[in-house]
N, C-alpha and C positions, 0 to 999 in steps of 0.2 A: 481468589481469581484476581490475576493481576491488573493492574491499572494499564490504561492505554500510555500512560505516559512512562512506564517503565521499558517501553521500547526506545525511547529517546528520539521519536519522530519530529519534536519540536510543538511548539506552543501551537501554530496553523493546524496541524492534523489532529493535535488533542483535542481542538475544538470541532475540526471537520466530522472526523470519525463519529464520534456520536451523533451527529446531526444527521448520519444517514444509519443509524441503528448498531453501530459497533464501539460497545462501551468497555471493553477489556480485551486485553492480550488474547485471551483465549477464544474469543468470538473472532478475532482478527485471523488466527490461526483456522481456526473452524472454515471460516468464510475463503481465506485465501486471500494473496494479494490481487488476483484479477476479477474476483468477485468484490473485493474493496474498492478497487478504481473504477470498476462499472458503476457501483453505487454513486461513487464521488464524482464520475462525469456527467451521471445523469444531474446529479443536484449542482454541481457547480462546473458548467461547460468548459470553462477555460484550465480545467486541469489537465496536465500535460504528463508524458509519457516517464519523466522523471519521478513523478510520485509513485507510479508502480515499481519503478528501479528501487527508490527508498523501502519500499513496504516490502517486496520479496528481499531485499537485505535483512532489514529489521527481522522477519520471520527467520530468516536463515542464522542471524544471530552474526552479522558479519558487516562490515563497511560494503556500501556501495561499490566502491571501486575493486572490490573483492569477487563481483559477480563474474561469472565466467563471459566470454563475450556470446558463445552459443546460447546461454540464458538469455542474457540481453536481446540477443536477436529474435528470440521467441516470444519474448514481452513484448518487445516492439512491433512485431506481427499481429500480434494479440490486440495490441493499443490501437492498432492502425483500423483494425475492423470494428471497434467500438461506434 
């Protein structure tokens, strides 16, 4: 089981993800970026859409800037509904 640190999300996310029940890269993959950001937003109301982009990029193994515009638009629409 790979630690969340293996995803390179930074120290803040390494602390916040376990606080919402996500303790490994596998758990994050299972829950997905949308599920994870919903948990984060519930616990940390100031969570922004950029976190969702970072989580999705980490799960895909790419840089955030490599996410397609259509993907970002869909993620942004999802985030607005939270």
